[in-house]
C-alpha positions in Angstrom: 2.4 32.6 2.8 5.1 30.4 4.3 5.4 26.6 4.3 3.7 24.3 6.8 5.9 21.6 8.2 5.0 18.3 9.9 7.3 16.4 12.3 6.6 12.7 12.8 8.8 11.7 15.6 8.1 9.6 18.8 11.3 10.8 20.7 10.6 14.1 22.5 14.2 15.3 22.4 14.5 14.6 18.6 11.2 16.2 18.0 12.3 19.4 19.8 15.5 19.5 17.9 13.7 19.2 14.5 11.2 21.8 15.6 13.9 24.3 16.5 15.6 23.7 13.1 12.4 24.3 11.2 11.4 27.4 13.2 14.7 29.0 12.3 13.9 28.8 8.6 12.4 32.0 7.1 10.4 29.9 4.6 8.5 28.0 7.3 5.8 29.7 9.2 3.9 26.7 10.8 5.3 23.6 12.6 3.2 20.7 13.7 4.6 17.8 15.7 3.0 14.4 16.2 4.4 11.1 17.7 2.9 8.4 15.4 2.1 7.5 11.8 -1.6 7.5 12.5 -1.6 11.0 13.9 0.4 12.1 10.9 -2.2 10.7 8.5 -5.0 12.4 10.4 -3.2 15.7 10.4 -2.2 15.5 6.7 -5.8 14.8 5.7 -6.8 18.2 7.1 -3.6 20.3 6.5 -1.6 20.9 3.4 2.0 20.4 4.5 4.9 21.3 2.3 7.6 19.6 4.3 7.6 16.5 6.4 10.4 15.3 8.7 9.7 11.7 9.8 11.3 8.9 11.7 12.0 5.9 9.5 11.3 3.6 12.4 8.0 4.7 13.8 6.5 2.8 16.6 3.1 2.1 14.9 4.1 1.7 11.3 7.3 1.5 9.3 8.4 5.0 8.1 8.4 3.7 4.6 4.7 2.9 4.8 3.9 6.4 6.0 6.2 7.9 3.3 4.5 5.9 0.5 1.1 7.0 1.7 2.0 10.7 1.9 3.9 10.8 -1.4 1.1 9.0 -3.3 -1.3 11.6 -2.1 1.1 14.5 -2.6 3.9 13.8 -5.1 5.4 17.3 -4.6 5.8 16.8 -0.8 9.3 17.4 0.4 10.4 14.8 2.9 13.4 14.3 5.1 13.7 10.9 6.7 15.6 10.3 9.9 17.3 7.0 10.7 19.6 5.7 13.4 23.3 5.6 12.5 23.2 1.8 12.5 20.2 1.8 10.1 21.8 3.9 7.4 22.7 1.0 5.2 22.9 1.4 1.5 19.8 -0.7 1.0 17.7 1.1 3.6 18.7 4.5 2.3 17.9 3.5 -1.3 14.5 2.1 -0.3 13.6 5.4 1.4 14.8 7.3 -1.6 12.7 5.2 -4.0 9.7 5.9 -1.8 10.2 9.6 -2.2 12.5 10.9 0.6 14.5 13.8 -0.7 17.1 13.4 2.1 17.9 10.5 4.4 20.1 11.5 7.3 21.2 10.4 10.7 18.9 11.2 13.6 20.3 14.3 15.4 22.2 13.4 18.5 22.8 16.9 19.7 20.8 20.2 19.6 23.1 21.5 16.8 21.9 19.1 14.1 24.0 20.5 11.3 23.0 17.9 8.8 19.3 18.4 9.4 19.6 22.1 9.1 21.6 21.8 5.8 19.0 19.4 4.4 16.1 21.6 5.3 17.7 24.7 3.9 18.4 22.9 0.6 14.7 22.0 0.3 13.3 25.4 1.4 15.7 27.4 -0.7 15.0 25.4 -3.8 18.6 24.5 -4.4 19.3 21.7 -6.8 19.9 18.4 -5.1 23.3 16.9 -5.3 25.2 13.9 -4.0 27.2 15.3 -1.0 30.5 13.9 0.3 29.9 13.3 4.0 31.2 11.1 6.7 27.8 9.9 8.1 26.4 8.2 5.0 23.9 10.9 4.1 22.5 10.7 0.6 20.4 13.2 -1.3 18.2 11.8 -4.0 17.6 13.8 -7.1 15.4 11.2 -8.7 14.4 7.5 -8.6 17.4 5.3 -9.3 17.1 2.3 -11.6 16.9 -0.7 -9.2 19.1 -3.8 -9.6 17.3 -6.9 -10.9 15.4 -8.4 -8.0 16.3 -11.9 -7.0 13.1 -13.8 -6.5 12.6 -16.7 -4.1 11.7 -20.0 -5.7 8.0 -20.7 -5.6 6.9 -24.2 -4.6 4.1 -26.2 -6.1 0.6 -24.6 -6.0 -1.6 -25.8 -3.2 -5.3 -26.2 -3.7 -7.8 -24.6 -1.3 -9.0 -26.7 1.5 -11.8 -29.0 0.4 -14.4 -27.4 2.7 -13.6 -23.8 1.7 -16.2 -22.1 -0.5 -13.7 -19.6 -1.8 -10.5 -20.5 -3.7 -9.0 -17.0 -3.8 -9.2 -13.5 -2.2 -8.8 -10.5 -4.5 -8.2 -7.0 -3.1 -8.4 -3.6 -4.8 -7.1 -0.5 -3.1 -5.7 2.9 -4.0 -5.4 6.3 -2.2 -4.7 5.6 1.5 -3.8 2.0 0.7 -0.4 1.5 2.3 -1.5 2.5 5.8 -4.9 0.7 5.4 -3.3 -2.5 4.3 -1.0 -2.2 7.3 -4.1 -2.8 9.4 -5.3 -5.8 7.4 -2.5 -8.0 6.0 -0.5 -8.4 9.2 -3.6 -9.7 10.9 -4.1 -12.6 8.5 -2.9 -15.9 10.0 -0.1 -17.9 8.4 -2.6 -20.7 7.5 -5.0 -18.4 5.6 -6.6 -21.1 3.4 -6.1 -19.7 -0.1 -4.0 -17.2 -2.1 -4.5 -13.4 -1.9 -4.0 -11.3 -5.1 -3.9 -7.6 -4.6 -3.8 -4.4 -6.8 -2.6 -1.2 -5.1 -2.3 1.7 -7.5 1.4 2.6 -7.3 4.2 3.5 -9.6 7.1 1.2 -10.2 9.6 0.5 -7.4 7.1 1.5 -4.7 5.4 -1.9 -4.7 8.6 -3.8 -4.1 9.2 -1.8 -0.9 5.6 -2.1 0.2 5.6 -5.9 -0.2 8.8 -6.1 1.8 7.5 -4.0 4.6 4.3 -6.0 4.8 6.1 -9.3 4.6 8.4 -8.3 7.6 5.4 -7.7 9.9 3.0 -10.4 8.6 2.4 -14.1 9.3 1.4 -14.7 5.7 4.0 -14.4 3.0 3.8 -11.1 1.0 5.6 -10.8 -2.3 5.7 -8.5 -5.3 4.2 -10.8 -8.0 6.4 -12.1 -10.7 5.3 -13.3 -14.1 4.6 -17.0 -14.0 4.4 -17.3 -10.2 2.3 -20.2 -9.0 -0.4 -19.2 -6.5 0.0 -20.7 -3.0 -2.3 -20.6 0.0 -1.2 -18.2 2.7 0.7 -16.0 0.3 -0.2 -12.4 -0.8 0.7 -11.4 -4.3 1.0 -7.6 -4.9 0.8 -6.4 -8.5 4.0 -4.7 -9.5 3.7 -0.9 -10.1 3.2 -0.1 -13.7 2.1 -3.6 -14.8 -1.3 -5.2 -15.1 -1.7 -8.5 -13.2 -4.0 -11.4 -14.3 -4.5 -14.9 -13.0 -4.6 -17.8 -15.4 -5.3 -21.5 -14.8 -3.8 -24.1 -17.1 -3.8 -27.8 -16.3 -5.2 -27.2 -12.8 -2.4 -24.8 -11.8 -3.1 -21.1 -11.2 -0.4 -18.7 -12.2 0.2 -14.9 -12.3 0.5 -13.3 -15.7 1.9 -9.7 -15.9 1.3 -7.4 -18.9 2.2 -4.0 -20.2 -1.0 -3.3 -22.2 -2.5 0.2 -21.9 -3.8 1.6 -18.6 -7.5 0.9 -17.7 -9.4 3.5 -15.7 -6.1 5.6 -15.9 -4.5 2.8 -13.8 -1.8 0.2 -14.4 -2.1 -2.0 -12.5 -5.9 -2.0 -12.7 -8.2 -3.9 -10.4 -10.7 -4.4 -13.2 -8.0 -6.3 -15.2 -7.3 -8.6 -12.3 -11.0 -9.2 -11.4 -12.0 -9.9 -15.0 -9.2 -12.5 -15.3 -10.6 -14.2 -12.2 -14.1 -14.1 -13.6 -12.9 -16.2 -16.6 -11.8 -19.0 -14.2 -15.0 -21.0 -13.5 -14.6 -22.9 -10.2 -17.0 -24.7 -7.8 -15.5 -22.4 -5.2 -15.9 -18.6 -5.5 -13.9 -15.4 -5.3 -13.8 -13.4 -2.1 -13.4 -9.8 -3.3 -12.5 -6.7 -1.2 -12.6 -3.1 -2.4 -10.8 -0.7 -0.1 -10.1 3.0 0.1 -9.3 4.8 -3.2 -10.3 7.4 -5.7 -12.3 6.7 -8.7 -14.2 3.5 -9.6 -11.5 1.0 -10.5 -12.7 -2.5 -9.5 -16.4 -1.8 -9.9 -16.7 -3.3 -13.4 -14.6 -6.2 -12.4 -16.8 -7.0 -9.4 -19.8 -6.9 -11.7 -18.1 -9.5 -13.9 -17.2 -11.6 -10.9 -20.8 -11.6 -9.8 -21.8 -13.5 -13.0 -20.1 -16.4 -11.2 -19.7 -17.1 -7.5 -18.4 -14.0 -5.7 -18.9 -12.3 -2.3 -17.7 -8.7 -2.2 -16.8 -6.7 0.9 -16.3 -2.9 0.8 -14.5 -0.8 3.3 -16.8 1.5 5.3 -16.9 5.2 4.3 -15.8 6.5 7.8 -12.7 4.3 7.8 -11.6 5.2 4.2 -9.1 7.9 3.3 -11.1 8.3 0.1 -14.4 6.5 -0.3 -14.6 6.6 -4.1 -13.8 3.0 -5.1 -15.9 1.3 -2.3 -18.8 3.8 -2.9 -18.9 3.0 -6.7 -19.3 -0.7 -5.9 -21.9 -0.1 -3.2 -23.9 2.3 -5.4 -23.9 -0.3 -8.2 -25.5 -2.7 -5.8 -22.6 -5.1 -5.8 -21.4 -4.9 -2.2 -22.5 -7.8 0.0 -21.0 -6.3 3.2 -19.7 -2.9 4.3 -16.9 -3.5 6.8 -14.9 -1.0 8.9 -11.1 -1.1 8.5 -10.4 -2.6 12.0 -12.7 -5.5 11.3 -11.7 -6.4 7.7 -9.0 -9.0 8.5 -11.3 -10.8 11.0 -14.1 -10.9 8.5 -11.9 -12.2 5.7 -10.7 -15.0 7.9 -14.3 -15.9 9.0 -15.4 -16.1 5.4 -12.4 -17.8 4.1 -12.7 -20.6 6.7 -16.4 -21.0 6.8 -17.8 -23.8 4.5 -21.4 -22.5 5.3 -20.9 -19.2 3.5 -22.1 -19.5 -0.1 -20.7 -16.9 -2.6 -23.3 -14.8 -4.2 -24.0 -14.5 -7.9 -25.4 -11.5 -9.8 -29.1 -11.9 -10.5 -29.3 -11.0 -14.2 -33.1 -11.3 -14.3 -33.8 -8.6 -11.8 -32.5 -5.2 -12.9 -30.9 -3.2 -10.1 -30.5 -6.3 -7.8 -27.0 -7.2 -6.9 -27.4 -10.8 -5.9 -29.9 -13.6 -5.9 
């Protein structure tokens, strides 16, 4: 049986050119074309595609966000990313390569599309990838390059949560389907979100730096890949680096990020349980606002249980809006979820709770077996 190919391209002319190139390949027997990232996610959930050709500048989400989502679900997926000639900078091409694009080429300007045809033939014929000499800046990635050391922006003094805020921090756990789902949440948080946000997304190294950059570009809040020793600031989202556990520690009234390389937990590093347990050790008059989103497995559940021994309110993403409902379901079935919220309403609900002094965080009722809160 031949390969199924997915085209994600909003421009009708370009989509037709790509479809014609794919249809000419003997190894491809099915070609599906969609015009947006959300359509691509819906199609990929129900069809096992072997090749994807996608626009790196989609109208509804950055191509890198879609690429991360697809590659995390299917590491063996072969992807060709298309970019405008002016966008083929070294940095942009390397970012797409780190996210898993096998080829990054210029968008075809004519029906001939020699570069596209060559890239597709190389993938479908199983030829070894090589670094071609070309005039248009095309690069073929044979693996993930070692990134240059990342220059971090200086972090200012930590700001305490507003006096009337019942929560001092928001903590998010997310896995499979996370990049696209977070794209619906983080950009909708206001710049004056009243406390820090710490977040674990199960990803390998290098992916998280790209994801943080993408979210930062489209969000009012500041989004960074967390660095060891970072001071927590209100209105900033700290994404755990791929391959490293992230904890929060408080010393002398200052809350800081601590990164570690200890063994994976729940087969994950970073692990949400590691983050949540570190927050449970910080006793505060204000509580933790926890959110468990789409993902496979049960990472985060034990951590929420630990948080519930103090002040914590836990939201879980609704089943029908998850790519995979495993992580939220584990929390819900353990009786630890205070609210089940659909994806489109999560950002609004976080803001309501973060700003409302009347919402009291719940604690785990240890005297009533099976009960989640008192």
